N, C-alpha and C positions, 0 to 999 in steps of 0.2 A: 533727460529731464522729462520727456513725456514718455509714451509707451515704446518709443524706438529701441531702447536698451532692452526691454523685455522681448521684444520680437526677435533680437539678435540672439537670445539665450533660451531657445525653446526646450532644451533638456531638463535643467532644473525646475523651470516654471511649469512645464507640464505635469510633473510629478506632484508640485505643490498644489496645482489647481485640481489635479485628480483627487488628492486626499480632501480638500475642502468640499469637492462636490458631492461625495456621499454624505457628509455632514449637513450640507445645505439641503440635500434631499431628504434627510432624517428629520430635519427642522420642517421642511414642507410637508412631510407626512404627519407630523405632529400638529401642524396648523390645519391640515385636511380635514381631520375629524371636527375642527371647529367650524369649518365650512359646511361640512355635512350636517352639523348639528342646526345650522341656520338655514340649510336648504329645504327642510320640510315646511318652514315657515311660508315659503314661496308657494303661490297656487299653481298646481299642474294644469296642463292644458286639457280641454274637454276631449273625452273619448268620441271619436266620430265613427258612426256606423254608415258606411257610404251606400248610395242608391241601389247598387247592385247586390246588397247583402240582405239576405231574408233569415232572420233569426227566429227559432222555435224554442221558447224557453224564457225563463225570468232572468231579469238583469237587476243587480244590486250593486250600487257603489255609493261612496261618501262624497265623490267628486261630481264632475259635470258630464253629461252625455248630450251629444248632438245626434239626432237620427234622421238619416237622409233615405233610409230604406224601409224595410218592413219588419215589424216585430209582432210575433204571436206570443204573448206572455205579459206578465206583470213587470212594471219598471219602478225602482225605487233609487232616487238620486238626489243630489243637493240641488242642482239646476239641470232641468230637462228643456232641451229644444227639439221641437219636432219640425222638420223642414217641409217645404211646400209639397214636395212629392212623396213624403213619408206617410206610411200608415202604421198605426198602433192598434192592436186588438188586445185588450187587457186593462187591468187597473193601473194608474199611474199614480204614484205618490212621490212628491218632491217639495222642497222648500220653494223653489221658483219654477213655474211651468210657463213656457212660452209655445203656443201652438200656432204653426203657420200651416200644418197639413191636417191630417185626419186622425181622429181618436175614436175608437168604437170601445167604450167602457167607462168605467168611473174615473173622475179626475180629483185628486185631493192635493191641495197645495196651499201655502201660506199666501203666495202671491200667483195668481193665474192670469194669463193674458192670451186672449184669443185675438189673433190679428185678422185682417180683411180677408185672408185666404184660408182661415181655419174652418174645419167641419168636425163638430164633436157630436157624437150620438151617445149620450149617457149622462149621468148626474155629475155636477160639479160641486165639490164641497171646498170652500175656501175661506180665508181671512179677508183677502182683498182681491177684487176681480175687476178686469178691464175687458171689454168686448168692443172691438172696432166695428165701424160700419162695414157691412158685406160679409161678416162672419156668419157661418150657419151653425145653429146650436138646436139640438132636440134633447130634451131633458129637463131636470130641475136643477135650481141653484140654492144652494144653502149656505149661510154663512155660519162659521163656527169660530170660536177663539183658538181652539186647537184641532185644525182640520186633518193634522198628520196623524192623530190618534185613531187607529184603524179597529178599536175595540168596539166601536158600534155606539160609544156614547154621544147622545144628541142633546147635550146640556143647554145649547143656545139655539135650539130650533125655532125659538120665538122671534128670533132676528131674522129668520128667512125672508119675511116679507120685505124688509128693508133691503136686502140683497137683491132680491127680485126687481124692486123698483130701480136700484141703481144699475143693475145689468140691463134693463130695458132702455134706460137713457142712454146708455153707452152703445147700444146696437141700433143701427138704422135699418136693418133688414128684417127685423123681427126675429125672435130668439126661440121660437117654438113654444112649448108649454111650459109654465112656471108654476111652482106651488107656493 
C-alpha cells in the first residue's frame, strides 16, 4: 500500500525512474531559462576593491562599486561608496556617491553625501548634497539639474548660491571656499 512494495521491486522501478529523470531534467532546463530571464532583475552585489588594492586606470560600471583601497583614475558607476581608508585621485561620476574617505578631484552625482570622515579636495556638482559635521571639503559646490552631464553645460549655475547655503548648514566644521 505504501512504498514498501516499490522497495522490494528495484529492477523495474529503477528503469522507470531513470527514464522519467531525463524528462524531468529537460523540463527543468526549459524552466531554467525562465529563471535566468528573471535573474537580471535582481540587483548584483557591489564590486569591492579591497584596502590592499591599488588601481591605476579608469573604472566604469553600470553597477555599484565600494572602494577600500586606492584608485588613480576616473570612476563612473551607479552607486559609489568610498571607504574610510580609501583614496581616489580623479573624477567621480555616479548617481549616488557616499564618501567616507578621500577624493582628490571633481565629484559629480545626483545624490552626494560626505560623512564625518570624508575629505574632498575638488569641486562637487550635484543635484542633492548632504555634508555631515566633521567632513573636510575644499572646493566649490554647484547644484545642477543634470550633474551627470559631463559636456560642461552649466545651465543652472544660478542656483549655485542655494547649494552653497544648504551645504554650509549641513557642515559643522567649515567647508572651505564656496562659490
